[in-house]
Backbone as CSV, one residue per row, in Angstrom:
resi,resn,N_x,N_y,N_z,CA_x,CA_y,CA_z,C_x,C_y,C_z
1,MET,146.176,82.156,96.802,147.173,83.228,96.722,146.691,84.414,97.557
2,ALA,147.478,84.789,98.516,147.105,85.897,99.387,147.320,87.220,98.674
3,TYR,146.374,88.088,98.786,146.471,89.367,98.087,146.179,90.536,99.005
4,PRO,147.058,91.471,99.235,148.290,91.028,99.877,147.969,90.512,101.252
5,TYR,146.735,90.843,101.698,146.153,90.258,102.907,144.739,89.800,102.557
6,VAL,144.322,88.679,103.107,142.943,88.221,102.955,142.394,87.915,104.343
7,SER,141.078,87.868,104.449,140.435,87.632,105.740,139.325,86.607,105.580
8,ASP,139.131,85.799,106.607,138.041,84.828,106.613,136.679,85.505,106.651
9,HIS,136.647,86.766,106.990,135.383,87.503,107.034,134.933,87.954,105.643
10,GLU,135.812,87.870,104.676,135.485,88.357,103.334,134.515,87.434,102.605
11,ILE,133.718,88.044,101.749,132.908,87.325,100.760,133.410,87.809,99.413
12,ARG,134.284,87.046,98.815,135.008,87.526,97.635,134.230,87.176,96.368
13,ILE,133.496,88.145,95.886,132.719,87.999,94.652,133.446,88.710,93.519
14,VAL,133.514,90.037,93.571,134.215,90.779,92.520,135.728,90.721,92.698
15,SER,136.193,90.399,93.896,137.643,90.372,94.172,138.202,88.953,94.250
16,LYS,137.446,87.979,93.800,137.822,86.567,93.971,139.208,86.253,93.436
17,TYR,139.580,86.863,92.326,140.844,86.509,91.673,141.925,87.577,91.842
18,PHE,141.771,88.438,92.826,142.836,89.404,93.099,144.134,88.653,93.408
19,GLY,145.207,89.101,92.797,146.505,88.472,93.001,146.835,87.388,92.003
20,ASP,145.897,87.044,91.113,146.110,85.978,90.126,146.226,86.591,88.732
21,PRO,147.438,86.768,88.217,147.602,87.414,86.911,147.011,86.619,85.752
22,LYS,146.795,85.312,85.934,146.198,84.507,84.860,144.773,84.952,84.538
23,GLN,144.101,85.564,85.515,142.717,85.984,85.316,142.598,87.087,84.269
24,ARG,143.707,87.735,83.942,143.673,88.779,82.917,143.502,88.200,81.515
25,ARG,143.838,86.925,81.347,143.763,86.289,80.024,142.316,85.930,79.716
26,VAL,141.882,86.232,78.510,140.497,85.935,78.142,140.220,84.440,78.202
27,GLU,141.223,83.625,77.862,141.027,82.172,77.902,140.750,81.692,79.328
28,THR,141.517,82.220,80.286,141.303,81.848,81.689,139.952,82.338,82.177
29,TYR,139.605,83.557,81.816,138.315,84.114,82.243,137.156,83.250,81.748
30,VAL,137.236,82.810,80.512,136.171,81.980,79.932,136.153,80.593,80.577
31,GLU,137.330,80.022,80.815,137.402,78.714,81.478,136.739,78.747,82.850
32,ARG,136.801,79.888,83.505,136.235,80.038,84.849,134.795,80.560,84.823
33,GLY,134.169,80.495,83.671,132.759,80.865,83.566,132.481,82.244,83.024
34,GLY,133.514,82.946,82.591,133.337,84.295,82.088,132.547,84.363,80.797
35,TYR,131.831,85.440,80.618,130.985,85.783,79.476,129.729,84.925,79.352
36,LYS,129.521,83.997,80.291,128.257,83.254,80.307,127.102,84.163,80.727
37,ALA,127.376,85.088,81.631,126.331,86.015,82.075,125.875,86.911,80.928
38,LEU,126.798,87.302,80.045,126.427,88.114,78.888,125.490,87.337,77.977
39,GLU,125.808,86.081,77.742,124.947,85.240,76.907,123.564,85.085,77.551
40,LYS,123.543,84.906,78.865,122.271,84.793,79.584,121.481,86.093,79.499
41,ALA,122.189,87.226,79.577,121.518,88.525,79.491,120.792,88.680,78.162
42,PHE,121.417,88.233,77.075,120.770,88.301,75.765,119.482,87.484,75.744
43,GLU,119.469,86.375,76.468,118.267,85.539,76.546,117.186,86.202,77.405
44,MET,117.595,86.937,78.430,116.648,87.595,79.337,115.969,88.797,78.694
45,GLY,116.666,89.469,77.797,116.158,90.699,77.214,116.518,91.898,78.072
46,PRO,116.561,93.094,77.476,116.971,94.288,78.226,116.148,94.538,79.487
47,GLN,114.834,94.462,79.385,114.004,94.731,80.561,114.191,93.661,81.623
48,GLY,114.401,92.420,81.192,114.657,91.351,82.150,115.924,91.590,82.948
49,VAL,116.961,92.103,82.278,118.216,92.418,82.966,117.994,93.555,83.965
50,ILE,117.308,94.605,83.524,117.047,95.738,84.418,116.254,95.286,85.639
51,ASP,115.250,94.451,85.422,114.427,93.975,86.541,115.250,93.139,87.520
52,GLU,116.170,92.320,86.990,117.008,91.494,87.867,117.943,92.361,88.708
53,VAL,118.512,93.375,88.083,119.411,94.277,88.811,118.627,95.100,89.831
54,LYS,117.428,95.528,89.456,116.573,96.210,90.431,116.296,95.307,91.625
55,GLY,115.939,94.058,91.336,115.612,93.115,92.392,116.779,92.801,93.308
56,SER,117.996,92.933,92.785,119.193,92.651,93.592,119.441,93.712,94.651
57,GLY,118.895,94.904,94.415,119.157,96.020,95.325,120.517,96.654,95.153
58,LEU,121.232,96.309,94.079,122.559,96.888,93.839,122.460,98.401,93.781
59,ARG,123.304,99.051,94.565,123.374,100.504,94.577,124.736,100.941,94.067
60,GLY,124.784,102.127,93.488,126.025,102.621,92.905,127.172,102.586,93.890
61,ARG,128.285,101.989,93.468,129.431,101.803,94.354,130.453,102.925,94.249
62,GLY,130.120,103.995,93.524,131.060,105.099,93.384,130.962,106.142,94.472
63,GLY,129.926,106.031,95.331,129.794,106.992,96.419,128.375,107.431,96.682
64,ALA,127.577,107.623,95.628,126.222,108.150,95.810,125.256,107.092,96.326
65,GLY,125.456,105.844,95.955,124.595,104.774,96.438,123.216,104.758,95.818
66,PHE,123.067,105.293,94.604,121.758,105.307,93.942,121.480,103.932,93.339
67,PRO,120.232,103.436,93.431,119.914,102.100,92.898,120.227,101.986,91.403
68,THR,121.044,101.011,91.054,121.545,100.884,89.681,120.437,100.570,88.690
69,GLY,119.568,99.620,89.018,118.488,99.267,88.107,117.549,100.426,87.843
70,VAL,117.298,101.225,88.864,116.448,102.409,88.699,117.130,103.408,87.772
71,LYS,118.415,103.588,87.952,119.176,104.509,87.091,119.102,104.064,85.637
72,TRP,119.249,102.763,85.406,119.166,102.256,84.036,117.786,102.499,83.433
73,SER,116.753,102.418,84.261,115.386,102.565,83.751,115.069,103.998,83.336
74,PHE,115.922,104.957,83.706,115.714,106.344,83.293,116.013,106.551,81.807
75,MET,116.759,105.645,81.206,117.124,105.814,79.794,115.876,105.710,78.919
76,PRO,115.758,106.584,77.929,114.554,106.572,77.084,114.474,105.312,76.230
77,LYS,113.261,104.909,75.947,113.024,103.753,75.074,112.732,104.256,73.658
78,ASP,113.339,103.617,72.682,113.061,103.932,71.274,113.212,105.425,70.976
79,SER,114.315,105.990,71.438,114.537,107.423,71.226,114.965,107.731,69.796
80,GLY,115.440,106.703,69.099,115.947,106.928,67.753,117.343,107.511,67.727
81,LYS,117.942,107.687,68.905,119.289,108.240,69.019,120.250,107.169,69.530
82,PRO,121.534,107.326,69.247,122.515,106.425,69.872,122.514,106.611,71.386
83,HIS,122.679,105.505,72.104,122.818,105.549,73.558,124.237,105.126,73.925
84,TYR,124.736,105.664,75.042,126.088,105.322,75.487,126.079,104.890,76.950
85,LEU,126.919,103.903,77.247,127.224,103.560,78.635,128.645,104.028,78.912
86,LEU,128.813,104.821,79.953,130.129,105.312,80.340,130.513,104.672,81.662
87,CYS,131.679,104.055,81.688,132.207,103.480,82.923,133.168,104.482,83.543
88,ASN,132.845,104.928,84.739,133.687,105.901,85.438,134.810,105.156,86.152
89,ALA,135.970,105.123,85.515,137.161,104.496,86.090,138.209,105.546,86.435
90,ASP,137.743,106.780,86.645,138.640,107.889,86.979,138.778,107.984,88.499
91,GLU,139.245,106.909,89.098,139.322,106.809,90.557,140.370,107.780,91.101
92,SER,139.888,108.850,91.754,140.793,109.908,92.209,140.568,110.329,93.646
93,GLU,139.530,109.809,94.293,139.247,110.191,95.683,140.382,109.722,96.590
94,PRO,140.964,110.619,97.397,142.044,110.195,98.303,141.622,109.024,99.185
95,GLY,142.480,108.023,99.248,142.197,106.843,100.051,141.489,105.730,99.314
96,THR,141.166,105.940,98.048,140.414,104.941,97.279,141.328,104.243,96.280
97,PHE,141.310,102.911,96.296,142.155,102.153,95.369,141.518,100.816,95.003
98,LYS,140.203,100.735,95.022,139.498,99.500,94.694,139.310,99.312,93.188
99,ASP,138.891,100.378,92.496,138.630,100.264,91.064,139.906,99.939,90.297
100,ARG,140.998,100.543,90.713,142.293,100.247,90.084,142.590,98.752,90.151
101,GLU,142.352,98.150,91.321,142.661,96.735,91.492,141.659,95.842,90.777
102,LEU,140.400,96.254,90.709,139.411,95.488,89.944,139.805,95.425,88.476
103,MET,140.303,96.525,87.939,140.731,96.542,86.540,142.056,95.822,86.355
104,ARG,142.930,95.939,87.316,144.256,95.321,87.210,144.175,93.798,87.197
105,TRP,143.353,93.235,88.071,143.348,91.780,88.231,142.257,91.073,87.443
106,ASP,141.145,91.745,87.170,140.026,91.061,86.512,139.369,91.966,85.473
107,PRO,140.107,92.353,84.435,139.561,93.316,83.475,138.353,92.802,82.704
108,HIS,138.320,91.492,82.417,137.193,90.960,81.645,135.902,90.964,82.450
109,GLN,135.998,90.859,83.768,134.810,90.977,84.617,134.164,92.341,84.415
110,LEU,134.989,93.394,84.391,134.474,94.738,84.151,133.901,94.856,82.747
111,ILE,134.624,94.340,81.763,134.156,94.428,80.381,132.806,93.732,80.228
112,GLU,132.669,92.549,80.816,131.395,91.826,80.722,130.277,92.618,81.393
113,GLY,130.560,93.207,82.546,129.561,94.035,83.211,129.159,95.231,82.369
114,CYS,130.130,95.844,81.702,129.845,96.971,80.808,128.959,96.544,79.644
115,LEU,129.259,95.399,79.070,128.481,94.912,77.930,127.044,94.611,78.334
116,ILE,126.867,93.995,79.498,125.515,93.696,79.981,124.751,94.989,80.244
117,GLY,125.413,95.941,80.896,124.774,97.221,81.168,124.396,97.953,79.890
118,ALA,125.296,97.940,78.909,125.018,98.598,77.636,123.816,97.963,76.946
119,TYR,123.780,96.637,76.942,122.648,95.931,76.336,121.343,96.305,77.035
120,ALA,121.378,96.387,78.356,120.165,96.672,79.124,119.592,98.053,78.817
121,ILE,120.451,99.033,78.577,119.966,100.402,78.350,119.874,100.746,76.869
122,GLY,120.127,99.777,76.005,120.028,100.026,74.575,121.195,100.791,73.996
123,ALA,122.346,100.707,74.644,123.548,101.401,74.156,124.342,100.491,73.228
124,GLY,124.882,101.060,72.183,125.705,100.287,71.271,127.194,100.482,71.490
125,HIS,127.543,101.435,72.366,128.959,101.752,72.564,129.223,102.022,74.045
126,VAL,130.307,101.421,74.538,130.775,101.620,75.909,132.075,102.416,75.868
127,TYR,132.174,103.417,76.719,133.436,104.115,76.923,133.882,103.880,78.361
128,ILE,135.062,103.306,78.524,135.655,103.148,79.850,136.639,104.293,80.039
129,TYR,136.256,105.262,80.872,137.091,106.443,81.102,138.007,106.140,82.279
130,CYS,139.268,105.842,81.973,140.221,105.384,82.986,141.172,106.516,83.383
131,ARG,141.431,106.608,84.656,142.319,107.650,85.172,143.658,107.635,84.438
132,GLY,144.102,108.811,84.039,145.306,108.919,83.229,146.556,108.383,83.894
133,GLU,146.629,108.506,85.240,147.823,108.052,85.953,147.908,106.536,86.088
134,PHE,146.843,105.830,85.748,146.852,104.366,85.841,147.488,103.773,84.574
135,PHE,148.773,103.991,84.408,149.429,103.582,83.168,149.347,102.070,82.955
136,GLU,149.684,101.301,83.973,149.637,99.842,83.846,148.212,99.366,83.593
137,VAL,147.271,99.907,84.325,145.874,99.485,84.193,145.332,99.818,82.811
138,ASN,145.672,100.975,82.281,145.232,101.323,80.930,145.735,100.310,79.910
139,GLN,146.976,99.862,80.076,147.526,98.858,79.165,146.810,97.517,79.319
140,ILE,146.544,97.125,80.572,145.848,95.860,80.829,144.442,95.893,80.231
141,LEU,143.737,97.000,80.437,142.387,97.128,79.896,142.387,97.092,78.374
142,ALA,143.304,97.836,77.766,143.373,97.874,76.307,143.635,96.489,75.735
143,ARG,144.528,95.734,76.371,144.817,94.372,75.916,143.595,93.466,76.092
144,ALA,142.897,93.610,77.211,141.715,92.787,77.459,140.616,93.076,76.440
145,VAL,140.411,94.341,76.118,139.411,94.703,75.111,139.800,94.130,73.752
146,GLU,141.068,94.236,73.409,141.561,93.684,72.142,141.321,92.176,72.074
147,ASP,141.611,91.477,73.167,141.417,90.027,73.198,139.936,89.661,73.119
148,ALA,139.090,90.442,73.786,137.649,90.169,73.746,137.087,90.390,72.345
149,TYR,137.598,91.391,71.645,137.210,91.581,70.245,137.626,90.363,69.417
150,ALA,138.857,89.906,69.618,139.382,88.785,68.831,138.572,87.510,69.040
151,LYS,138.024,87.334,70.241,137.242,86.134,70.555,135.753,86.300,70.259
152,GLY,135.358,87.488,69.819,133.962,87.696,69.451,133.038,88.077,70.581
153,TYR,133.598,88.445,71.745,132.748,88.855,72.862,132.389,90.334,72.788
154,ILE,133.111,91.071,71.967,132.788,92.459,71.639,132.742,92.544,70.121
155,GLY,131.870,93.400,69.603,131.829,93.589,68.166,130.457,93.296,67.588
156,LYS,130.449,92.739,66.385,129.209,92.502,65.658,128.624,91.125,65.978
157,ASP,127.309,91.085,66.108,126.558,89.828,66.219,127.144,88.894,67.282
158,ILE,127.272,89.398,68.505,127.875,88.629,69.600,127.037,87.394,69.898
159,PHE,127.658,86.222,69.965,126.993,84.931,70.206,125.926,84.630,69.151
160,GLY,126.006,85.262,67.986,124.984,85.049,66.974,123.635,85.618,67.362
161,SER,123.654,86.571,68.290,122.410,87.117,68.841,121.842,88.277,68.037
162,GLY,122.650,88.807,67.121,122.243,90.000,66.405,122.568,91.283,67.139
163,ASN,123.169,91.153,68.325,123.524,92.328,69.122,124.947,92.781,68.812
164,ASP,125.097,94.075,68.530,126.400,94.678,68.256,126.768,95.609,69.411
165,LEU,127.949,95.400,69.977,128.409,96.234,71.086,129.886,96.570,70.893
166,GLU,130.221,97.837,71.040,131.598,98.293,70.891,132.108,98.827,72.234
167,VAL,133.421,98.714,72.447,134.036,99.189,73.690,135.289,99.990,73.360
168,THR,135.419,101.160,73.966,136.598,102.005,73.810,137.150,102.354,75.188
169,VAL,138.451,102.177,75.369,139.114,102.618,76.597,139.668,104.015,76.354
170,HIS,139.238,104.970,77.161,139.667,106.362,77.019,140.522,106.734,78.217
171,GLN,141.740,107.157,77.968,142.655,107.524,79.046,142.461,108.987,79.408
172,GLY,142.150,109.245,80.682,141.959,110.608,81.153,143.264,111.379,81.206
173,ALA,143.151,112.646,81.603,144.326,113.524,81.595,144.729,113.989,82.988
174,GLY,144.179,113.357,84.021,144.667,113.627,85.365,143.920,114.662,86.168
175,ALA,142.705,115.030,85.769,141.944,116.038,86.509,140.978,115.364,87.477
176,TYR,141.094,115.693,88.755,140.230,115.104,89.787,138.748,115.332,89.489
177,ILE,138.400,116.500,88.986,137.004,116.857,88.770,136.343,115.976,87.718
178,CYS,137.124,115.310,86.895,136.546,114.449,85.863,135.927,113.178,86.441
179,GLY,136.099,112.963,87.743,135.371,111.883,88.383,133.894,112.202,88.535
180,GLU,133.528,113.483,88.454,132.122,113.888,88.443,131.565,113.573,87.061
181,GLU,130.374,112.989,86.999,129.914,112.375,85.762,129.804,113.340,84.585
182,THR,129.360,114.568,84.808,129.244,115.478,83.676,130.594,116.068,83.288
183,GLY,131.492,116.229,84.266,132.862,116.622,83.943,133.549,115.549,83.121
184,LEU,133.271,114.291,83.465,133.810,113.160,82.704,133.324,113.211,81.260
185,MET,132.042,113.491,81.074,131.498,113.542,79.715,132.147,114.653,78.904
186,ASN,132.324,115.820,79.507,132.982,116.914,78.792,134.396,116.527,78.387
187,SER,135.131,115.905,79.304,136.496,115.482,79.004,136.515,114.450,77.881
188,LEU,135.577,113.504,77.934,135.483,112.481,76.893,135.268,113.108,75.520
189,GLU,134.536,114.204,75.486,134.247,114.888,74.225,135.393,115.791,73.769
190,GLY,136.467,115.870,74.578,137.597,116.708,74.217,137.491,118.133,74.713
191,LYS,136.537,118.377,75.603,136.349,119.713,76.165,137.037,119.815,77.522
192,ARG,137.044,121.013,78.079,137.550,121.200,79.434,136.691,120.372,80.396
193,GLY,137.350,119.651,81.301,136.626,118.748,82.190,135.947,119.462,83.335
194,GLN,134.907,120.215,83.026,134.163,120.932,84.054,132.743,120.390,84.135
195,PRO,132.174,120.314,85.343,130.798,119.821,85.483,129.799,120.694,84.725
196,ARG,128.742,120.054,84.251,127.670,120.763,83.566,126.559,121.125,84.555
197,VAL,125.774,122.099,84.163,124.577,122.440,84.923,123.507,121.396,84.618
198,LYS,122.836,120.904,85.663,121.748,119.935,85.484,120.455,120.506,86.057
199,PRO,119.290,120.307,85.380,119.108,119.569,84.125,119.647,120.337,82.926
200,PRO,119.764,119.664,81.758,119.327,118.288,81.477,120.255,117.259,82.125
201,PHE,119.677,116.105,82.453,120.434,115.023,83.053,121.002,114.119,81.963
202,PRO,122.068,113.357,82.292,122.726,112.533,81.265,121.800,111.575,80.523
203,ALA,120.764,111.052,81.186,119.856,110.121,80.511,119.104,110.795,79.369
204,ALA,119.009,112.124,79.409,118.358,112.866,78.328,119.388,113.441,77.362
205,VAL,120.372,114.150,77.906,121.437,114.755,77.092,122.756,114.440,77.781
206,GLY,123.436,113.418,77.290,124.678,112.981,77.913,125.876,113.175,77.016
207,ALA,126.698,112.138,76.891,127.898,112.216,76.057,127.521,112.464,74.603
208,PHE,128.202,113.403,73.987,127.975,113.762,72.585,126.524,114.175,72.331
209,GLY,125.869,114.676,73.394,124.493,115.131,73.275,123.461,114.028,73.230
210,MET,123.887,112.790,73.496,122.995,111.638,73.388,122.678,111.043,74.763
211,PRO,121.573,110.304,74.894,121.238,109.666,76.174,122.373,108.770,76.664
212,SER,122.754,108.952,77.921,123.918,108.236,78.462,123.677,107.861,79.919
213,THR,124.306,106.767,80.324,124.317,106.355,81.722,125.763,106.192,82.157
214,ILE,126.075,106.665,83.366,127.427,106.554,83.914,127.380,105.668,85.148
215,ASN,128.203,104.621,85.144,128.305,103.720,86.295,129.753,103.558,86.712
216,ASN,129.956,103.283,87.987,131.279,103.065,88.558,131.801,101.667,88.220
217,VAL,133.112,101.498,88.268,133.753,100.213,87.982,133.205,99.098,88.872
218,GLU,133.192,99.326,90.177,132.749,98.278,91.099,131.286,97.911,90.867
219,THR,130.464,98.905,90.553,129.055,98.642,90.253,128.935,97.678,89.082
220,LEU,129.613,97.984,88.000,129.515,97.165,86.793,130.161,95.801,86.979
221,ALA,131.205,95.709,87.806,131.853,94.421,88.057,130.915,93.447,88.755
222,ALA,129.955,93.965,89.524,129.007,93.100,90.231,127.908,92.572,89.319
223,VAL,127.665,93.236,88.203,126.521,92.909,87.350,126.558,91.487,86.791
224,PRO,127.692,90.985,86.247,127.688,89.605,85.738,127.300,88.579,86.797
225,HIS,127.708,88.793,88.025,127.396,87.851,89.104,125.904,87.882,89.445
226,ILE,125.305,89.055,89.372,123.873,89.179,89.634,123.073,88.514,88.526
227,VAL,123.458,88.742,87.284,122.755,88.126,86.160,122.903,86.609,86.200
228,GLU,124.097,86.139,86.513,124.359,84.694,86.524,123.647,83.996,87.682
229,ASN,123.659,84.614,88.856,123.151,83.949,90.064,121.790,84.437,90.536
230,GLY,121.349,85.579,90.041,120.040,86.105,90.405,120.088,87.184,91.469
231,GLY,119.103,88.065,91.409,119.039,89.160,92.363,118.818,88.700,93.790
232,ASP,118.031,87.628,93.969,117.778,87.123,95.324,119.063,86.609,95.964
233,TRP,119.908,85.987,95.151,121.208,85.517,95.652,122.028,86.689,96.175
234,TYR,122.063,87.768,95.423,122.856,88.928,95.827,122.293,89.554,97.095
235,ARG,120.975,89.536,97.221,120.335,90.085,98.420,120.617,89.256,99.668
236,GLY,121.172,88.067,99.473,121.527,87.237,100.613,122.717,87.760,101.394
237,PHE,123.408,88.749,100.848,124.535,89.394,101.525,124.125,90.811,101.928
238,GLY,124.773,91.343,102.938,124.509,92.718,103.335,123.260,92.863,104.171
239,THR,122.645,94.045,104.083,121.449,94.354,104.865,120.256,94.519,103.934
240,GLU,119.079,94.686,104.519,117.869,94.825,103.704,117.930,96.063,102.814
241,LYS,118.384,97.185,103.370,118.428,98.430,102.607,119.733,98.608,101.837
242,SER,120.768,97.918,102.249,122.070,97.994,101.575,122.541,96.576,101.264
243,PRO,121.953,95.952,100.240,122.303,94.560,99.953,123.669,94.428,99.284
244,GLY,124.199,93.206,99.364,125.402,92.865,98.623,126.689,93.086,99.389
245,THR,127.787,92.972,98.653,129.111,93.189,99.221,129.658,94.530,98.760
246,LYS,130.709,94.965,99.423,131.345,96.245,99.089,132.842,96.107,99.272
247,MET,133.599,96.708,98.365,135.043,96.789,98.523,135.371,97.919,99.497
248,PHE,136.104,97.587,100.559,136.548,98.588,101.526,138.054,98.779,101.369
249,CYS,138.461,100.014,101.064,139.876,100.348,100.906,140.368,100.902,102.238
250,VAL,141.121,100.119,102.963,141.551,100.530,104.304,143.004,101.003,104.262
251,SER,143.224,102.205,104.759,144.584,102.746,104.840,144.752,103.446,106.181
252,GLY,145.972,103.858,106.455,146.236,104.549,107.709,146.913,103.660,108.733
253,HIS,146.611,103.898,110.000,147.357,103.298,111.108,146.801,101.942,111.541
254,VAL,146.734,100.998,110.603,146.335,99.625,110.918,147.459,98.689,110.489
255,ASN,147.447,97.483,111.030,148.522,96.534,110.732,148.420,95.923,109.341
256,LYS,147.196,95.788,108.823,147.018,95.148,107.521,146.124,96.013,106.627
257,PRO,146.672,97.106,106.103,145.877,97.920,105.179,145.660,97.171,103.872
258,GLY,144.622,97.547,103.144,144.396,96.905,101.850,142.939,96.924,101.450
259,ASN,142.634,96.170,100.393,141.274,96.022,99.887,140.624,94.796,100.507
260,TYR,139.416,94.974,101.012,138.678,93.852,101.590,137.230,93.909,101.099
261,GLU,136.740,92.780,100.600,135.346,92.715,100.144,134.500,92.088,101.249
262,LEU,133.603,92.881,101.791,132.816,92.477,102.956,131.339,92.765,102.719
263,PRO,130.459,92.063,103.427,129.033,92.378,103.300,128.743,93.759,103.865
264,LEU,127.902,94.514,103.200,127.496,95.807,103.731,126.818,95.612,105.085
265,GLY,127.060,96.543,105.987,126.584,96.423,107.355,127.627,95.878,108.306
266,PHE,128.829,95.594,107.789,129.910,95.058,108.615,130.336,96.112,109.640
267,PRO,130.506,95.740,110.909,130.885,96.724,111.928,132.278,97.315,111.673
268,LEU,132.381,98.618,111.798,133.645,99.298,111.544,134.753,98.800,112.461
269,MET,134.473,98.642,113.743,135.521,98.205,114.673,135.955,96.771,114.399
270,LYS,135.036,95.948,113.914,135.392,94.577,113.552,136.315,94.589,112.336
271,LEU,136.075,95.517,111.419,136.967,95.678,110.269,138.370,96.048,110.742
272,ILE,138.457,97.014,111.647,139.765,97.469,112.123,140.477,96.383,112.923
273,GLU,139.767,95.770,113.857,140.408,94.852,114.799,140.593,93.439,114.248
274,ASP,139.561,92.879,113.622,139.625,91.484,113.190,140.148,91.319,111.770
275,VAL,139.717,92.187,110.868,140.123,92.061,109.463,141.500,92.674,109.234
276,CYS,141.728,93.861,109.789,142.976,94.590,109.539,144.025,94.394,110.630
277,GLY,143.793,93.491,111.557,144.812,93.160,112.550,145.026,94.175,113.643
278,GLY,144.092,95.102,113.808,144.191,96.069,114.891,145.029,97.291,114.558
279,MET,145.130,98.175,115.530,145.870,99.418,115.356,147.376,99.159,115.371
280,ARG,148.079,99.884,114.548,149.531,99.751,114.440,150.209,100.153,115.751
281,ASP,151.175,99.357,116.153,151.961,99.607,117.372,151.105,99.641,118.639
282,GLY,149.896,99.087,118.570,149.042,99.014,119.747,148.498,100.342,120.224
283,ARG,148.565,101.356,119.389,148.087,102.680,119.796,146.555,102.735,119.809
284,ALA,146.025,103.761,120.436,144.576,103.928,120.541,144.012,104.576,119.278
285,LEU,142.799,104.173,118.922,142.107,104.779,117.793,141.683,106.200,118.146
286,LYS,141.920,107.114,117.225,141.502,108.500,117.428,140.309,108.862,116.552
287,ALA,140.390,108.538,115.258,139.323,108.944,114.342,139.374,108.111,113.064
288,VAL,138.252,108.130,112.332,138.142,107.396,111.068,137.348,108.242,110.077
289,THR,137.774,108.244,108.831,136.910,108.728,107.751,136.479,107.489,106.975
290,PRO,135.224,107.066,107.100,134.803,105.794,106.501,134.576,105.837,105.005
291,GLY,134.516,107.039,104.419,134.214,107.113,102.999,135.124,108.024,102.221
292,GLY,136.353,108.189,102.665,137.274,109.051,101.954,137.292,110.464,102.508
293,SER,138.081,111.304,101.878,138.316,112.650,102.411,137.110,113.570,102.284
294,SER,136.087,113.154,101.549,134.931,114.031,101.337,133.835,113.859,102.379
295,VAL,133.988,112.907,103.304,132.928,112.660,104.284,133.385,113.102,105.672
296,PRO,132.442,113.387,106.578,132.817,113.809,107.937,133.615,112.744,108.684
297,ILE,134.581,113.210,109.474,135.385,112.325,110.318,134.577,111.952,111.558
298,ILE,134.704,110.699,112.000,134.059,110.285,113.246,135.126,109.874,114.258
299,ASP,134.824,110.077,115.541,135.796,109.764,116.586,135.689,108.302,117.012
300,ALA,136.458,107.912,118.010,136.518,106.511,118.432,135.175,106.017,118.953
301,GLU,134.471,106.851,119.710,133.175,106.443,120.262,132.154,106.234,119.153
302,GLU,132.134,107.124,118.189,131.216,106.988,117.052,131.596,105.787,116.189
303,SER,132.894,105.551,116.053,133.362,104.398,115.282,132.883,103.093,115.894
304,ALA,132.823,103.041,117.213,132.386,101.829,117.911,130.921,101.521,117.643
305,ARG,130.149,102.532,117.229,128.721,102.344,116.956,128.407,102.271,115.471
306,CYS,129.431,102.341,114.631,129.216,102.474,113.187,129.199,101.127,112.475
307,ASN,128.113,100.869,111.758,128.051,99.741,110.835,128.232,100.275,109.425
308,LEU,129.052,99.599,108.648,129.459,100.126,107.349,128.445,99.807,106.253
309,ASP,127.375,100.578,106.255,126.431,100.590,105.143,125.918,102.020,105.019
310,TYR,125.098,102.271,104.018,124.681,103.649,103.751,123.910,104.245,104.926
311,GLU,123.025,103.447,105.530,122.215,103.941,106.638,123.016,104.011,107.942
312,GLY,123.853,102.997,108.179,124.621,102.946,109.419,125.584,104.107,109.568
313,CYS,126.190,104.524,108.477,127.120,105.661,108.542,126.380,106.967,108.822
314,ILE,125.207,107.122,108.220,124.420,108.335,108.464,124.023,108.436,109.933
315,GLU,123.744,107.302,110.556,123.322,107.294,111.964,124.382,107.874,112.902
316,VAL,125.653,107.789,112.516,126.712,108.346,113.372,127.275,109.650,112.805
317,GLY,126.552,110.241,111.848,126.920,111.569,111.380,127.936,111.624,110.266
318,THR,128.078,110.541,109.522,129.010,110.558,108.395,128.349,109.871,107.204
319,MET,129.138,109.507,106.195,128.608,108.834,105.009,129.557,107.716,104.596
320,LEU,128.996,106.714,103.921,129.824,105.608,103.441,130.683,106.024,102.253
321,GLY,130.131,106.917,101.411,130.885,107.359,100.243,131.353,106.197,99.401
322,CYS,132.614,106.226,99.001,133.180,105.141,98.203,133.876,104.106,99.073
323,ALA,133.676,104.185,100.388,134.180,103.188,101.349,135.699,103.127,101.410
324,SER,136.333,104.276,101.309,137.775,104.338,101.543,137.977,104.708,103.009
325,VAL,138.301,103.700,103.801,138.352,103.828,105.257,139.758,104.264,105.677
326,ILE,139.889,105.496,106.116,141.181,106.033,106.544,141.191,106.061,108.072
327,VAL,142.094,105.283,108.663,142.125,105.093,110.115,143.281,105.896,110.716
328,MET,142.986,106.651,111.770,144.005,107.493,112.407,144.130,107.151,113.888
329,ASP,145.371,107.032,114.353,145.578,106.738,115.774,145.800,108.030,116.565
330,GLU,146.149,107.875,117.831,146.267,109.012,118.746,147.381,109.991,118.383
331,THR,148.292,109.593,117.501,149.378,110.488,117.108,148.967,111.439,115.987
332,ALA,147.811,111.203,115.390,147.388,112.004,114.233,146.970,113.412,114.657
């Protein structure tokens, strides 16, 4: 099933079932191997999961690119306090539409990633903070969580392991600033969604004053695949410093805009010409913002030298950000 465009250059890991509404059903997800990674994670132990994610080189997919396993290791051990995992699904950056589609087409993949992450950091409760305007997605997520509870994948004594994990979907109220992790925490607590002064950092004083970790949707969606297949497998994609695949949200003056999952380090011009079918109406490329409206714009010459990974974008004077690639032709 084509969604709405696919490319032979893609490596579809987190986006494999885009366009298939059956994947939203917990029964279909399980038939296709879902929740096996969670069971494996329980066998590995929390530190084993963190070490595997560290070894994979997975970096935060929300824009900052911080190593996920390292971030998880910041959480205190045996603090005696409740720990929380917060999933940042408040996708509001102009030009970005990957997290919405990850939740729309494969909600259980995200839920499983959240559960594994929560187990790894010693959290008993997950909050998925979803953008308020995503009305359909909020309904899909809520139904998926309900179904996962009914099947025993969330709740008490999961798989007879003695592990208890809870999940709550929290609908945001439409403030762009709540995509910032401390603003998100304030909003979750019912306060004005304004960023906090740091330190203290969330791993010390986070949601409800307790140790917390915040991860992006795409980051957590990759976790079940890493646990199931191993960190070395994930490192087989991308570059040495930027391993794995990345969702690229392409919009603007191209023939085939959309979401494409590609290995990090993919050449920008190859994305425009081969994956997206070239410039619309045969016009000349003028400029690109490779990481959304918050990163510097690069011109056609710089675009020709740009490889889409964290280091490659810096080399041409911009940043990868959340990989929302906005393409502009000579009329812009």
